[in-house]
C-alpha positions as protocol buffer text, in pm:
chain_id: "A"
residue {
  index: 1
  type: MET
  ca { x: 3549 y: 4687 z: 3348 }
}
residue {
  index: 2
  type: LYS
  ca { x: 3175 y: 4724 z: 3254 }
}
residue {
  index: 3
  type: LYS
  ca { x: 3040 y: 4588 z: 3576 }
}
residue {
  index: 4
  type: THR
  ca { x: 2876 y: 4855 z: 3776 }
}
residue {
  index: 5
  type: ARG
  ca { x: 2824 y: 4873 z: 4157 }
}
residue {
  index: 6
  type: ARG
  ca { x: 2450 y: 4869 z: 4101 }
}
residue {
  index: 7
  type: ASN
  ca { x: 2481 y: 4544 z: 3926 }
}
residue {
  index: 8
  type: PHE
  ca { x: 2708 y: 4368 z: 4165 }
}
residue {
  index: 9
  type: ILE
  ca { x: 2505 y: 4481 z: 4475 }
}
residue {
  index: 10
  type: ARG
  ca { x: 2193 y: 4336 z: 4313 }
}
residue {
  index: 11
  type: GLN
  ca { x: 2372 y: 4004 z: 4226 }
}
residue {
  index: 12
  type: SER
  ca { x: 2530 y: 3958 z: 4569 }
}
residue {
  index: 13
  type: GLY
  ca { x: 2194 y: 3952 z: 4739 }
}
residue {
  index: 14
  type: LEU
  ca { x: 2268 y: 4186 z: 5018 }
}
residue {
  index: 15
  type: ALA
  ca { x: 1982 y: 4161 z: 5288 }
}
residue {
  index: 16
  type: ALA
  ca { x: 1813 y: 4474 z: 5432 }
}
residue {
  index: 17
  type: GLY
  ca { x: 2113 y: 4691 z: 5411 }
}
residue {
  index: 18
  type: ALA
  ca { x: 2343 y: 4473 z: 5618 }
}
residue {
  index: 19
  type: GLY
  ca { x: 2640 y: 4527 z: 5386 }
}
residue {
  index: 20
  type: LEU
  ca { x: 2601 y: 4912 z: 5421 }
}
residue {
  index: 21
  type: LEU
  ca { x: 2601 y: 4874 z: 5798 }
}
residue {
  index: 22
  type: TRP
  ca { x: 2934 y: 4691 z: 5763 }
}
residue {
  index: 23
  type: LEU
  ca { x: 3078 y: 4973 z: 5553 }
}
residue {
  index: 24
  type: TYR
  ca { x: 3029 y: 5222 z: 5814 }
}
residue {
  index: 25
  type: GLY
  ca { x: 3185 y: 5000 z: 6084 }
}
residue {
  index: 26
  type: CYS
  ca { x: 2849 y: 4866 z: 6212 }
}
residue {
  index: 27
  type: GLY
  ca { x: 2905 y: 4495 z: 6152 }
}
residue {
  index: 28
  type: PRO
  ca { x: 2809 y: 4206 z: 6379 }
}
residue {
  index: 29
  type: ALA
  ca { x: 3037 y: 4291 z: 6660 }
}
residue {
  index: 30
  type: ALA
  ca { x: 2857 y: 4632 z: 6682 }
}
residue {
  index: 31
  type: THR
  ca { x: 2504 y: 4500 z: 6655 }
}
residue {
  index: 32
  type: HIS
  ca { x: 2512 y: 4174 z: 6839 }
}
residue {
  index: 33
  type: GLN
  ca { x: 2593 y: 4065 z: 7196 }
}
residue {
  index: 34
  type: SER
  ca { x: 2891 y: 3825 z: 7195 }
}
residue {
  index: 35
  type: LYS
  ca { x: 2811 y: 3475 z: 7304 }
}
residue {
  index: 36
  type: GLY
  ca { x: 3172 y: 3372 z: 7336 }
}
residue {
  index: 37
  type: GLN
  ca { x: 3471 y: 3462 z: 7555 }
}
residue {
  index: 38
  type: ALA
  ca { x: 3529 y: 3847 z: 7595 }
}
residue {
  index: 39
  type: ALA
  ca { x: 3820 y: 4007 z: 7409 }
}
residue {
  index: 40
  type: THR
  ca { x: 4137 y: 4026 z: 7622 }
}
residue {
  index: 41
  type: ASP
  ca { x: 4149 y: 4310 z: 7873 }
}
residue {
  index: 42
  type: THR
  ca { x: 4516 y: 4372 z: 7773 }
}
residue {
  index: 43
  type: GLU
  ca { x: 4391 y: 4516 z: 7430 }
}
residue {
  index: 44
  type: GLY
  ca { x: 4242 y: 4824 z: 7614 }
}
residue {
  index: 45
  type: GLU
  ca { x: 4590 y: 4910 z: 7738 }
}
residue {
  index: 46
  type: MET
  ca { x: 4765 y: 4884 z: 7402 }
}
residue {
  index: 47
  type: PHE
  ca { x: 4797 y: 5124 z: 7103 }
}
residue {
  index: 48
  type: PHE
  ca { x: 4650 y: 4843 z: 6880 }
}
residue {
  index: 49
  type: LYS
  ca { x: 4398 y: 4561 z: 6871 }
}
residue {
  index: 50
  type: ILE
  ca { x: 4458 y: 4200 z: 6783 }
}
residue {
  index: 51
  type: SER
  ca { x: 4297 y: 3998 z: 6517 }
}
residue {
  index: 52
  type: LEU
  ca { x: 4349 y: 3644 z: 6388 }
}
residue {
  index: 53
  type: ALA
  ca { x: 4468 y: 3567 z: 6033 }
}
residue {
  index: 54
  type: GLN
  ca { x: 4307 y: 3255 z: 5899 }
}
residue {
  index: 55
  type: TRP
  ca { x: 4632 y: 3130 z: 5763 }
}
residue {
  index: 56
  type: SER
  ca { x: 4749 y: 3067 z: 6126 }
}
residue {
  index: 57
  type: LEU
  ca { x: 4517 y: 2763 z: 6103 }
}
residue {
  index: 58
  type: HIS
  ca { x: 4568 y: 2664 z: 5742 }
}
residue {
  index: 59
  type: ARG
  ca { x: 4675 y: 2305 z: 5817 }
}
residue {
  index: 60
  type: THR
  ca { x: 4388 y: 2257 z: 6049 }
}
residue {
  index: 61
  type: ILE
  ca { x: 4136 y: 2414 z: 5807 }
}
residue {
  index: 62
  type: ARG
  ca { x: 4271 y: 2198 z: 5517 }
}
residue {
  index: 63
  type: ASP
  ca { x: 4183 y: 1894 z: 5742 }
}
residue {
  index: 64
  type: LYS
  ca { x: 3806 y: 1970 z: 5737 }
}
residue {
  index: 65
  type: LYS
  ca { x: 3751 y: 1703 z: 6000 }
}
residue {
  index: 66
  type: GLU
  ca { x: 3899 y: 1941 z: 6253 }
}
residue {
  index: 67
  type: LEU
  ca { x: 3795 y: 2291 z: 6128 }
}
residue {
  index: 68
  type: ASP
  ca { x: 3588 y: 2432 z: 5849 }
}
residue {
  index: 69
  type: ASN
  ca { x: 3606 y: 2791 z: 5722 }
}
residue {
  index: 70
  type: LEU
  ca { x: 3261 y: 2861 z: 5862 }
}
residue {
  index: 71
  type: ASP
  ca { x: 3385 y: 2766 z: 6209 }
}
residue {
  index: 72
  type: PHE
  ca { x: 3661 y: 3029 z: 6207 }
}
residue {
  index: 73
  type: ALA
  ca { x: 3483 y: 3315 z: 6357 }
}
residue {
  index: 74
  type: ALA
  ca { x: 3367 y: 3108 z: 6660 }
}
residue {
  index: 75
  type: ILE
  ca { x: 3703 y: 2961 z: 6730 }
}
residue {
  index: 76
  type: THR
  ca { x: 3857 y: 3306 z: 6703 }
}
residue {
  index: 77
  type: ARG
  ca { x: 3629 y: 3438 z: 6979 }
}
residue {
  index: 78
  type: ASN
  ca { x: 3576 y: 3134 z: 7197 }
}
residue {
  index: 79
  type: LYS
  ca { x: 3922 y: 2965 z: 7188 }
}
residue {
  index: 80
  type: TYR
  ca { x: 4146 y: 3282 z: 7144 }
}
residue {
  index: 81
  type: GLY
  ca { x: 3932 y: 3555 z: 7291 }
}
residue {
  index: 82
  type: LEU
  ca { x: 3978 y: 3781 z: 6996 }
}
residue {
  index: 83
  type: ASP
  ca { x: 3705 y: 3978 z: 6812 }
}
residue {
  index: 84
  type: ALA
  ca { x: 3832 y: 4018 z: 6457 }
}
residue {
  index: 85
  type: VAL
  ca { x: 3929 y: 3781 z: 6178 }
}
residue {
  index: 86
  type: GLU
  ca { x: 4117 y: 3806 z: 5844 }
}
residue {
  index: 87
  type: TYR
  ca { x: 4018 y: 3546 z: 5591 }
}
residue {
  index: 88
  type: VAL
  ca { x: 4214 y: 3371 z: 5320 }
}
residue {
  index: 89
  type: ASN
  ca { x: 4027 y: 3324 z: 4997 }
}
residue {
  index: 90
  type: GLN
  ca { x: 4155 y: 2982 z: 4923 }
}
residue {
  index: 91
  type: PHE
  ca { x: 3951 y: 2831 z: 5204 }
}
residue {
  index: 92
  type: PHE
  ca { x: 3627 y: 2934 z: 5033 }
}
residue {
  index: 93
  type: ALA
  ca { x: 3751 y: 2980 z: 4677 }
}
residue {
  index: 94
  type: ASP
  ca { x: 3426 y: 2886 z: 4502 }
}
residue {
  index: 95
  type: LYS
  ca { x: 3203 y: 3079 z: 4735 }
}
residue {
  index: 96
  type: ALA
  ca { x: 3280 y: 3437 z: 4624 }
}
residue {
  index: 97
  type: LYS
  ca { x: 2951 y: 3469 z: 4455 }
}
residue {
  index: 98
  type: ASP
  ca { x: 2753 y: 3229 z: 4679 }
}
residue {
  index: 99
  type: ALA
  ca { x: 2503 y: 3465 z: 4854 }
}
residue {
  index: 100
  type: ALA
  ca { x: 2377 y: 3194 z: 5093 }
}
residue {
  index: 101
  type: TYR
  ca { x: 2727 y: 3094 z: 5205 }
}
residue {
  index: 102
  type: LEU
  ca { x: 2833 y: 3451 z: 5253 }
}
residue {
  index: 103
  type: ALA
  ca { x: 2521 y: 3513 z: 5453 }
}
residue {
  index: 104
  type: GLU
  ca { x: 2611 y: 3217 z: 5675 }
}
residue {
  index: 105
  type: MET
  ca { x: 2961 y: 3372 z: 5724 }
}
residue {
  index: 106
  type: ASN
  ca { x: 2798 y: 3686 z: 5834 }
}
residue {
  index: 107
  type: LYS
  ca { x: 2564 y: 3506 z: 6070 }
}
residue {
  index: 108
  type: ARG
  ca { x: 2851 y: 3307 z: 6231 }
}
residue {
  index: 109
  type: ALA
  ca { x: 3044 y: 3613 z: 6278 }
}
residue {
  index: 110
  type: ALA
  ca { x: 2747 y: 3806 z: 6420 }
}
residue {
  index: 111
  type: ASP
  ca { x: 2658 y: 3529 z: 6652 }
}
residue {
  index: 112
  type: ASN
  ca { x: 3011 y: 3550 z: 6810 }
}
residue {
  index: 113
  type: GLY
  ca { x: 3047 y: 3933 z: 6797 }
}
residue {
  index: 114
  type: VAL
  ca { x: 3343 y: 3906 z: 6545 }
}
residue {
  index: 115
  type: LYS
  ca { x: 3439 y: 4171 z: 6294 }
}
residue {
  index: 116
  type: GLN
  ca { x: 3540 y: 4051 z: 5951 }
}
residue {
  index: 117
  type: LEU
  ca { x: 3828 y: 4274 z: 5848 }
}
residue {
  index: 118
  type: LEU
  ca { x: 3960 y: 4160 z: 5511 }
}
residue {
  index: 119
  type: ILE
  ca { x: 4008 y: 3876 z: 5272 }
}
residue {
  index: 120
  type: MET
  ca { x: 4359 y: 3780 z: 5164 }
}
residue {
  index: 121
  type: ILE
  ca { x: 4341 y: 3704 z: 4788 }
}
residue {
  index: 122
  type: ASP
  ca { x: 4579 y: 3447 z: 4618 }
}
residue {
  index: 123
  type: GLY
  ca { x: 4564 y: 3268 z: 4280 }
}
residue {
  index: 124
  type: GLU
  ca { x: 4389 y: 3544 z: 4084 }
}
residue {
  index: 125
  type: GLY
  ca { x: 4690 y: 3674 z: 3904 }
}
residue {
  index: 126
  type: GLY
  ca { x: 4957 y: 3933 z: 3952 }
}
residue {
  index: 127
  type: LEU
  ca { x: 4870 y: 4291 z: 3949 }
}
residue {
  index: 128
  type: ALA
  ca { x: 5206 y: 4396 z: 3826 }
}
residue {
  index: 129
  type: GLU
  ca { x: 5221 y: 4184 z: 3513 }
}
residue {
  index: 130
  type: THR
  ca { x: 5353 y: 4389 z: 3224 }
}
residue {
  index: 131
  type: ASP
  ca { x: 5153 y: 4198 z: 2974 }
}
residue {
  index: 132
  type: SER
  ca { x: 4837 y: 4423 z: 2951 }
}
residue {
  index: 133
  type: LYS
  ca { x: 4605 y: 4131 z: 2884 }
}
residue {
  index: 134
  type: LYS
  ca { x: 4730 y: 3930 z: 3179 }
}
residue {
  index: 135
  type: ARG
  ca { x: 4721 y: 4236 z: 3403 }
}
residue {
  index: 136
  type: THR
  ca { x: 4358 y: 4316 z: 3300 }
}
residue {
  index: 137
  type: GLU
  ca { x: 4258 y: 3958 z: 3353 }
}
residue {
  index: 138
  type: ALA
  ca { x: 4408 y: 3966 z: 3699 }
}
residue {
  index: 139
  type: VAL
  ca { x: 4227 y: 4291 z: 3784 }
}
residue {
  index: 140
  type: GLU
  ca { x: 3896 y: 4152 z: 3669 }
}
residue {
  index: 141
  type: ASN
  ca { x: 3951 y: 3817 z: 3854 }
}
residue {
  index: 142
  type: HIS
  ca { x: 3951 y: 4033 z: 4166 }
}
residue {
  index: 143
  type: TYR
  ca { x: 3600 y: 4188 z: 4116 }
}
residue {
  index: 144
  type: LYS
  ca { x: 3423 y: 3905 z: 4277 }
}
residue {
  index: 145
  type: TRP
  ca { x: 3638 y: 3943 z: 4587 }
}
residue {
  index: 146
  type: VAL
  ca { x: 3574 y: 4304 z: 4609 }
}
residue {
  index: 147
  type: GLU
  ca { x: 3197 y: 4226 z: 4603 }
}
residue {
  index: 148
  type: ALA
  ca { x: 3235 y: 3935 z: 4856 }
}
residue {
  index: 149
  type: ALA
  ca { x: 3431 y: 4162 z: 5083 }
}
residue {
  index: 150
  type: GLN
  ca { x: 3156 y: 4426 z: 5067 }
}
residue {
  index: 151
  type: VAL
  ca { x: 2904 y: 4158 z: 5162 }
}
residue {
  index: 152
  type: LEU
  ca { x: 3102 y: 4040 z: 5454 }
}
residue {
  index: 153
  type: GLY
  ca { x: 3153 y: 4396 z: 5580 }
}
residue {
  index: 154
  type: CYS
  ca { x: 3541 y: 4378 z: 5530 }
}
residue {
  index: 155
  type: HIS
  ca { x: 3736 y: 4708 z: 5486 }
}
residue {
  index: 156
  type: SER
  ca { x: 3987 y: 4563 z: 5236 }
}
residue {
  index: 157
  type: ILE
  ca { x: 4111 y: 4283 z: 5018 }
}
residue {
  index: 158
  type: ARG
  ca { x: 4479 y: 4201 z: 5024 }
}
residue {
  index: 159
  type: VAL
  ca { x: 4619 y: 4141 z: 4672 }
}
residue {
  index: 160
  type: ASN
  ca { x: 4955 y: 4039 z: 4516 }
}
residue {
  index: 161
  type: ALA
  ca { x: 5160 y: 4282 z: 4319 }
}
residue {
  index: 162
  type: PHE
  ca { x: 5339 y: 3996 z: 4132 }
}
residue {
  index: 163
  type: SER
  ca { x: 5511 y: 4026 z: 3799 }
}
residue {
  index: 164
  type: SER
  ca { x: 5696 y: 3784 z: 3565 }
}
residue {
  index: 165
  type: ASN
  ca { x: 5896 y: 4063 z: 3424 }
}
residue {
  index: 166
  type: PRO
  ca { x: 6246 y: 4087 z: 3568 }
}
residue {
  index: 167
  type: SER
  ca { x: 6261 y: 4468 z: 3532 }
}
residue {
  index: 168
  type: ALA
  ca { x: 6172 y: 4635 z: 3849 }
}
residue {
  index: 169
  type: GLU
  ca { x: 6090 y: 4963 z: 3662 }
}
residue {
  index: 170
  type: GLU
  ca { x: 5863 y: 4797 z: 3424 }
}
residue {
  index: 171
  type: ALA
  ca { x: 5695 y: 4602 z: 3691 }
}
residue {
  index: 172
  type: ALA
  ca { x: 5639 y: 4918 z: 3897 }
}
residue {
  index: 173
  type: LYS
  ca { x: 5476 y: 5087 z: 3606 }
}
residue {
  index: 174
  type: ALA
  ca { x: 5242 y: 4793 z: 3560 }
}
residue {
  index: 175
  type: ALA
  ca { x: 5169 y: 4770 z: 3934 }
}
residue {
  index: 176
  type: VAL
  ca { x: 5058 y: 5141 z: 3930 }
}
residue {
  index: 177
  type: ASP
  ca { x: 4821 y: 5068 z: 3642 }
}
residue {
  index: 178
  type: GLY
  ca { x: 4677 y: 4731 z: 3775 }
}
residue {
  index: 179
  type: LEU
  ca { x: 4633 y: 4852 z: 4143 }
}
residue {
  index: 180
  type: SER
  ca { x: 4481 y: 5185 z: 4016 }
}
residue {
  index: 181
  type: MET
  ca { x: 4217 y: 5003 z: 3801 }
}
residue {
  index: 182
  type: LEU
  ca { x: 4135 y: 4766 z: 4080 }
}
residue {
  index: 183
  type: GLY
  ca { x: 4143 y: 5061 z: 4337 }
}
residue {
  index: 184
  type: GLU
  ca { x: 3880 y: 5248 z: 4122 }
}
residue {
  index: 185
  type: TYR
  ca { x: 3653 y: 4945 z: 4122 }
}
residue {
  index: 186
  type: GLY
  ca { x: 3695 y: 4886 z: 4497 }
}
residue {
  index: 187
  type: LYS
  ca { x: 3621 y: 5263 z: 4559 }
}
residue {
  index: 188
  type: GLN
  ca { x: 3267 y: 5213 z: 4437 }
}
residue {
  index: 189
  type: ALA
  ca { x: 3207 y: 4948 z: 4703 }
}
residue {
  index: 190
  type: GLY
  ca { x: 3397 y: 5122 z: 4979 }
}
residue {
  index: 191
  type: ILE
  ca { x: 3674 y: 4861 z: 4975 }
}
residue {
  index: 192
  type: ASN
  ca { x: 4040 y: 4919 z: 5004 }
}
residue {
  index: 193
  type: VAL
  ca { x: 4298 y: 4734 z: 4789 }
}
residue {
  index: 194
  type: ILE
  ca { x: 4608 y: 4650 z: 4993 }
}
residue {
  index: 195
  type: VAL
  ca { x: 4934 y: 4491 z: 4897 }
}
residue {
  index: 196
  type: GLU
  ca { x: 5131 y: 4281 z: 5135 }
}
residue {
  index: 197
  type: ASN
  ca { x: 5511 y: 4241 z: 5108 }
}
residue {
  index: 198
  type: HIS
  ca { x: 5466 y: 3886 z: 4964 }
}
residue {
  index: 199
  type: GLY
  ca { x: 5767 y: 3797 z: 4758 }
}
residue {
  index: 200
  type: GLY
  ca { x: 5943 y: 3925 z: 4454 }
}
residue {
  index: 201
  type: PHE
  ca { x: 5941 y: 4307 z: 4400 }
}
residue {
  index: 202
  type: SER
  ca { x: 5658 y: 4343 z: 4649 }
}
residue {
  index: 203
  type: SER
  ca { x: 5900 y: 4244 z: 4923 }
}
residue {
  index: 204
  type: ASP
  ca { x: 6121 y: 4535 z: 4846 }
}
residue {
  index: 205
  type: GLY
  ca { x: 6002 y: 4812 z: 5079 }
}
residue {
  index: 206
  type: LYS
  ca { x: 6136 y: 5099 z: 4857 }
}
residue {
  index: 207
  type: TRP
  ca { x: 5982 y: 4940 z: 4550 }
}
residue {
  index: 208
  type: LEU
  ca { x: 5636 y: 4908 z: 4691 }
}
residue {
  index: 209
  type: SER
  ca { x: 5630 y: 5236 z: 4876 }
}
residue {
  index: 210
  type: GLY
  ca { x: 5734 y: 5399 z: 4552 }
}
residue {
  index: 211
  type: VAL
  ca { x: 5428 y: 5236 z: 4375 }
}
residue {
  index: 212
  type: MET
  ca { x: 5202 y: 5360 z: 4657 }
}
residue {
  index: 213
  type: LYS
  ca { x: 5333 y: 5716 z: 4628 }
}
residue {
  index: 214
  type: THR
  ca { x: 5282 y: 5708 z: 4255 }
}
residue {
  index: 215
  type: ILE
  ca { x: 4923 y: 5578 z: 4280 }
}
residue {
  index: 216
  type: ASN
  ca { x: 4824 y: 5815 z: 4557 }
}
residue {
  index: 217
  type: MET
  ca { x: 4467 y: 5680 z: 4616 }
}
residue {
  index: 218
  type: SER
  ca { x: 4302 y: 5691 z: 4947 }
}
residue {
  index: 219
  type: ASN
  ca { x: 4180 y: 5323 z: 4914 }
}
residue {
  index: 220
  type: VAL
  ca { x: 4502 y: 5171 z: 4785 }
}
residue {
  index: 221
  type: GLY
  ca { x: 4749 y: 5090 z: 5054 }
}
residue {
  index: 222
  type: THR
  ca { x: 4963 y: 4827 z: 5213 }
}
residue {
  index: 223
  type: LEU
  ca { x: 4962 y: 4534 z: 5452 }
}
residue {
  index: 224
  type: PRO
  ca { x: 5309 y: 4532 z: 5610 }
}
residue {
  index: 225
  type: ASP
  ca { x: 5403 y: 4178 z: 5726 }
}
residue {
  index: 226
  type: PHE
  ca { x: 5684 y: 4126 z: 5982 }
}
residue {
  index: 227
  type: GLY
  ca { x: 5831 y: 3853 z: 5764 }
}
residue {
  index: 228
  type: ASN
  ca { x: 5797 y: 3787 z: 5395 }
}
residue {
  index: 229
  type: PHE
  ca { x: 6094 y: 4009 z: 5287 }
}
residue {
  index: 230
  type: CYS
  ca { x: 6262 y: 3758 z: 5058 }
}
residue {
  index: 231
  type: VAL
  ca { x: 6303 y: 3949 z: 4729 }
}
residue {
  index: 232
  type: ARG
  ca { x: 6492 y: 3673 z: 4543 }
}
residue {
  index: 233
  type: ARG
  ca { x: 6493 y: 3300 z: 4554 }
}
residue {
  index: 234
  type: ASP
  ca { x: 6701 y: 3042 z: 4382 }
}
residue {
  index: 235
  type: SER
  ca { x: 6400 y: 2904 z: 4213 }
}
residue {
  index: 236
  type: GLY
  ca { x: 6335 y: 3244 z: 4043 }
}
residue {
  index: 237
  type: THR
  ca { x: 5977 y: 3247 z: 4177 }
}
residue {
  index: 238
  type: GLU
  ca { x: 5807 y: 3438 z: 4462 }
}
residue {
  index: 239
  type: TRP
  ca { x: 5774 y: 3121 z: 4677 }
}
residue {
  index: 240
  type: GLY
  ca { x: 5966 y: 2786 z: 4678 }
}
residue {
  index: 241
  type: GLY
  ca { x: 6329 y: 2734 z: 4692 }
}
residue {
  index: 242
  type: GLU
  ca { x: 6590 y: 2900 z: 4914 }
}
residue {
  index: 243
  type: CYS
  ca { x: 6601 y: 3277 z: 4977 }
}
residue {
  index: 244
  type: ILE
  ca { x: 6917 y: 3426 z: 4831 }
}
residue {
  index: 245
  type: GLU
  ca { x: 6843 y: 3787 z: 4887 }
}
residue {
  index: 246
  type: GLU
  ca { x: 6648 y: 3929 z: 5175 }
}
residue {
  index: 247
  type: TYR
  ca { x: 6529 y: 4297 z: 5235 }
}
residue {
  index: 248
  type: ASP
  ca { x: 6579 y: 4440 z: 5584 }
}
residue {
  index: 249
  type: ARG
  ca { x: 6252 y: 4367 z: 5756 }
}
residue {
  index: 250
  type: TYR
  ca { x: 6256 y: 4663 z: 5988 }
}
residue {
  index: 251
  type: GLN
  ca { x: 6341 y: 4907 z: 5705 }
}
residue {
  index: 252
  type: GLY
  ca { x: 6073 y: 4746 z: 5496 }
}
residue {
  index: 253
  type: VAL
  ca { x: 5801 y: 4777 z: 5751 }
}
residue {
  index: 254
  type: ALA
  ca { x: 5895 y: 5141 z: 5827 }
}
residue {
  index: 255
  type: GLU
  ca { x: 5870 y: 5224 z: 5450 }
}
residue {
  index: 256
  type: LEU
  ca { x: 5532 y: 5056 z: 5428 }
}
residue {
  index: 257
  type: MET
  ca { x: 5368 y: 5182 z: 5734 }
}
residue {
  index: 258
  type: PRO
  ca { x: 5271 y: 5533 z: 5590 }
}
residue {
  index: 259
  type: PHE
  ca { x: 5024 y: 5334 z: 5363 }
}
residue {
  index: 260
  type: ALA
  ca { x: 4921 y: 5063 z: 5597 }
}
residue {
  index: 261
  type: LYS
  ca { x: 4556 y: 4971 z: 5641 }
}
residue {
  index: 262
  type: GLY
  ca { x: 4644 y: 4663 z: 5831 }
}
residue {
  index: 263
  type: VAL
  ca { x: 4960 y: 4499 z: 5987 }
}
residue {
  index: 264
  type: SER
  ca { x: 5051 y: 4122 z: 5999 }
}
residue {
  index: 265
  type: ALA
  ca { x: 5258 y: 3987 z: 6290 }
}
residue {
  index: 266
  type: LYS
  ca { x: 5441 y: 3687 z: 6136 }
}
residue {
  index: 267
  type: SER
  ca { x: 5577 y: 3438 z: 6372 }
}
residue {
  index: 268
  type: HIS
  ca { x: 5752 y: 3101 z: 6326 }
}
residue {
  index: 269
  type: ASP
  ca { x: 5972 y: 3009 z: 6632 }
}
residue {
  index: 270
  type: PHE
  ca { x: 6015 y: 3121 z: 6999 }
}
residue {
  index: 271
  type: ASP
  ca { x: 6282 y: 3111 z: 7255 }
}
residue {
  index: 272
  type: GLU
  ca { x: 6246 y: 3000 z: 7620 }
}
residue {
  index: 273
  type: ASN
  ca { x: 6129 y: 3352 z: 7713 }
}
residue {
  index: 274
  type: GLY
  ca { x: 5850 y: 3366 z: 7449 }
}
residue {
  index: 275
  type: ASN
  ca { x: 6022 y: 3596 z: 7215 }
}
residue {
  index: 276
  type: GLU
  ca { x: 6001 y: 3537 z: 6841 }
}
residue {
  index: 277
  type: ILE
  ca { x: 6370 y: 3449 z: 6731 }
}
residue {
  index: 278
  type: HIS
  ca { x: 6347 y: 3592 z: 6382 }
}
residue {
  index: 279
  type: THR
  ca { x: 6183 y: 3923 z: 6454 }
}
residue {
  index: 280
  type: ASP
  ca { x: 6250 y: 4166 z: 6741 }
}
residue {
  index: 281
  type: TYR
  ca { x: 5884 y: 4242 z: 6826 }
}
residue {
  index: 282
  type: MET
  ca { x: 5982 y: 4528 z: 7052 }
}
residue {
  index: 283
  type: LYS
  ca { x: 6164 y: 4697 z: 6772 }
}
residue {
  index: 284
  type: MET
  ca { x: 5904 y: 4610 z: 6514 }
}
residue {
  index: 285
  type: LEU
  ca { x: 5606 y: 4731 z: 6728 }
}
residue {
  index: 286
  type: LYS
  ca { x: 5779 y: 5046 z: 6804 }
}
residue {
  index: 287
  type: ILE
  ca { x: 5811 y: 5119 z: 6422 }
}
residue {
  index: 288
  type: VAL
  ca { x: 5445 y: 5049 z: 6394 }
}
residue {
  index: 289
  type: LYS
  ca { x: 5345 y: 5271 z: 6687 }
}
residue {
  index: 290
  type: ASP
  ca { x: 5576 y: 5552 z: 6572 }
}
residue {
  index: 291
  type: SER
  ca { x: 5385 y: 5557 z: 6236 }
}
residue {
  index: 292
  type: GLY
  ca { x: 5069 y: 5659 z: 6416 }
}
residue {
  index: 293
  type: TYR
  ca { x: 4896 y: 5325 z: 6341 }
}
residue {
  index: 294
  type: THR
  ca { x: 4628 y: 5232 z: 6587 }
}
residue {
  index: 295
  type: GLY
  ca { x: 4432 y: 4954 z: 6406 }
}
residue {
  index: 296
  type: TYR
  ca { x: 4434 y: 4581 z: 6413 }
}
residue {
  index: 297
  type: ILE
  ca { x: 4746 y: 4375 z: 6408 }
}
residue {
  index: 298
  type: ASP
  ca { x: 4678 y: 4018 z: 6295 }
}
residue {
  index: 299
  type: ILE
  ca { x: 4839 y: 3704 z: 6432 }
}
residue {
  index: 300
  type: GLU
  ca { x: 4994 y: 3501 z: 6153 }
}
residue {
  index: 301
  type: TYR
  ca { x: 5170 y: 3198 z: 6292 }
}
residue {
  index: 302
  type: GLU
  ca { x: 5344 y: 3004 z: 6021 }
}
residue {
  index: 303
  type: GLY
  ca { x: 5583 y: 2788 z: 6206 }
}
residue {
  index: 304
  type: ASP
  ca { x: 5592 y: 2406 z: 6209 }
}
residue {
  index: 305
  type: ARG
  ca { x: 5781 y: 2334 z: 6546 }
}
residue {
  index: 306
  type: LEU
  ca { x: 5472 y: 2415 z: 6751 }
}
residue {
  index: 307
  type: SER
  ca { x: 5115 y: 2315 z: 6681 }
}
residue {
  index: 308
  type: GLU
  ca { x: 4913 y: 2596 z: 6514 }
}
residue {
  index: 309
  type: ASP
  ca { x: 4718 y: 2634 z: 6841 }
}
residue {
  index: 310
  type: ASP
  ca { x: 5028 y: 2689 z: 7062 }
}
residue {
  index: 311
  type: GLY
  ca { x: 5180 y: 2912 z: 6799 }
}
residue {
  index: 312
  type: ILE
  ca { x: 4885 y: 3133 z: 6799 }
}
residue {
  index: 313
  type: LYS
  ca { x: 4867 y: 3156 z: 7177 }
}
residue {
  index: 314
  type: MET
  ca { x: 5236 y: 3240 z: 7198 }
}
residue {
  index: 315
  type: THR
  ca { x: 5219 y: 3511 z: 6931 }
}
residue {
  index: 316
  type: LYS
  ca { x: 4917 y: 3655 z: 7116 }
}
residue {
  index: 317
  type: ALA
  ca { x: 5095 y: 3655 z: 7441 }
}
residue {
  index: 318
  type: LEU
  ca { x: 5402 y: 3821 z: 7285 }
}
residue {
  index: 319
  type: LEU
  ca { x: 5191 y: 4091 z: 7126 }
}
residue {
  index: 320
  type: GLU
  ca { x: 5023 y: 4160 z: 7453 }
}
residue {
  index: 321
  type: LYS
  ca { x: 5340 y: 4177 z: 7645 }
}
residue {
  index: 322
  type: VAL
  ca { x: 5515 y: 4411 z: 7403 }
}
residue {
  index: 323
  type: GLY
  ca { x: 5197 y: 4612 z: 7340 }
}
residue {
  index: 324
  type: ALA
  ca { x: 5156 y: 4669 z: 7711 }
}
residue {
  index: 325
  type: ALA
  ca { x: 5521 y: 4775 z: 7747 }
}
residue {
  index: 326
  type: LEU
  ca { x: 5487 y: 5025 z: 7462 }
}
residue {
  index: 327
  type: SER
  ca { x: 5165 y: 5185 z: 7595 }
}
């Protein structure tokens, strides 16, 4: 925890104050003319704006013959008509400290008038581990992503409040400590630390909202996801195996919205009318609206019956339809 903001700004190679422009909401979309498709007119009629979560294209990106991480901003604007992206760290896992690569990401976003909102972080350890050594290591593993988020002008990193301890109470205490430590580090860079309901205790809305209330920090919050409310699987892990206990998704989102700094519209399958069959989007978006939230809601298509391209387009159409109806 000895690394200072001065040190990491120097090491990240920020150019001519570009990172500071981002911190105050003056990123590429604000300073460059878009060269791609204009954002949908429908967004102006809705209480929220739409962004694209990179995970929606995870299969396509993993096959680098079709799409590379650096192409994501252009695809988001030119193919889907959206002006904001949410990255996943595993698609540029070894680039967090690569100043040239991050500068190229900034250039691609700027060239297409795209805002870079956040980075979803996986594989860096659980911030609710009750073993203090593991928890501290997890906190420190996230430092480089706080720094990368600042360089990219993101407002947040999404982290995981995972714990291998079966005690919800002990895990909650550990989560308060781990998230508070990382939150203090993030505060120096103007970066939020936000937790998604992403398996295990974090998918229990009451548990996670309780952790947030205890922390009570302005830059530590949540990223409510319309899905991901499985709290227990037969495998005993956060992911993998069959879900044997699921938290009510509508109650969970309602409990997490007071702390939300982003919202994720998870989708898998659609009926003949274009409605998501697992989540009532009208009911869910009303919960989001009633909370007073007016920021971005990301498209996170995760199904396998449709192509990723079709799934993104159908989720976008559904968000626009329901968003317009609620406006």
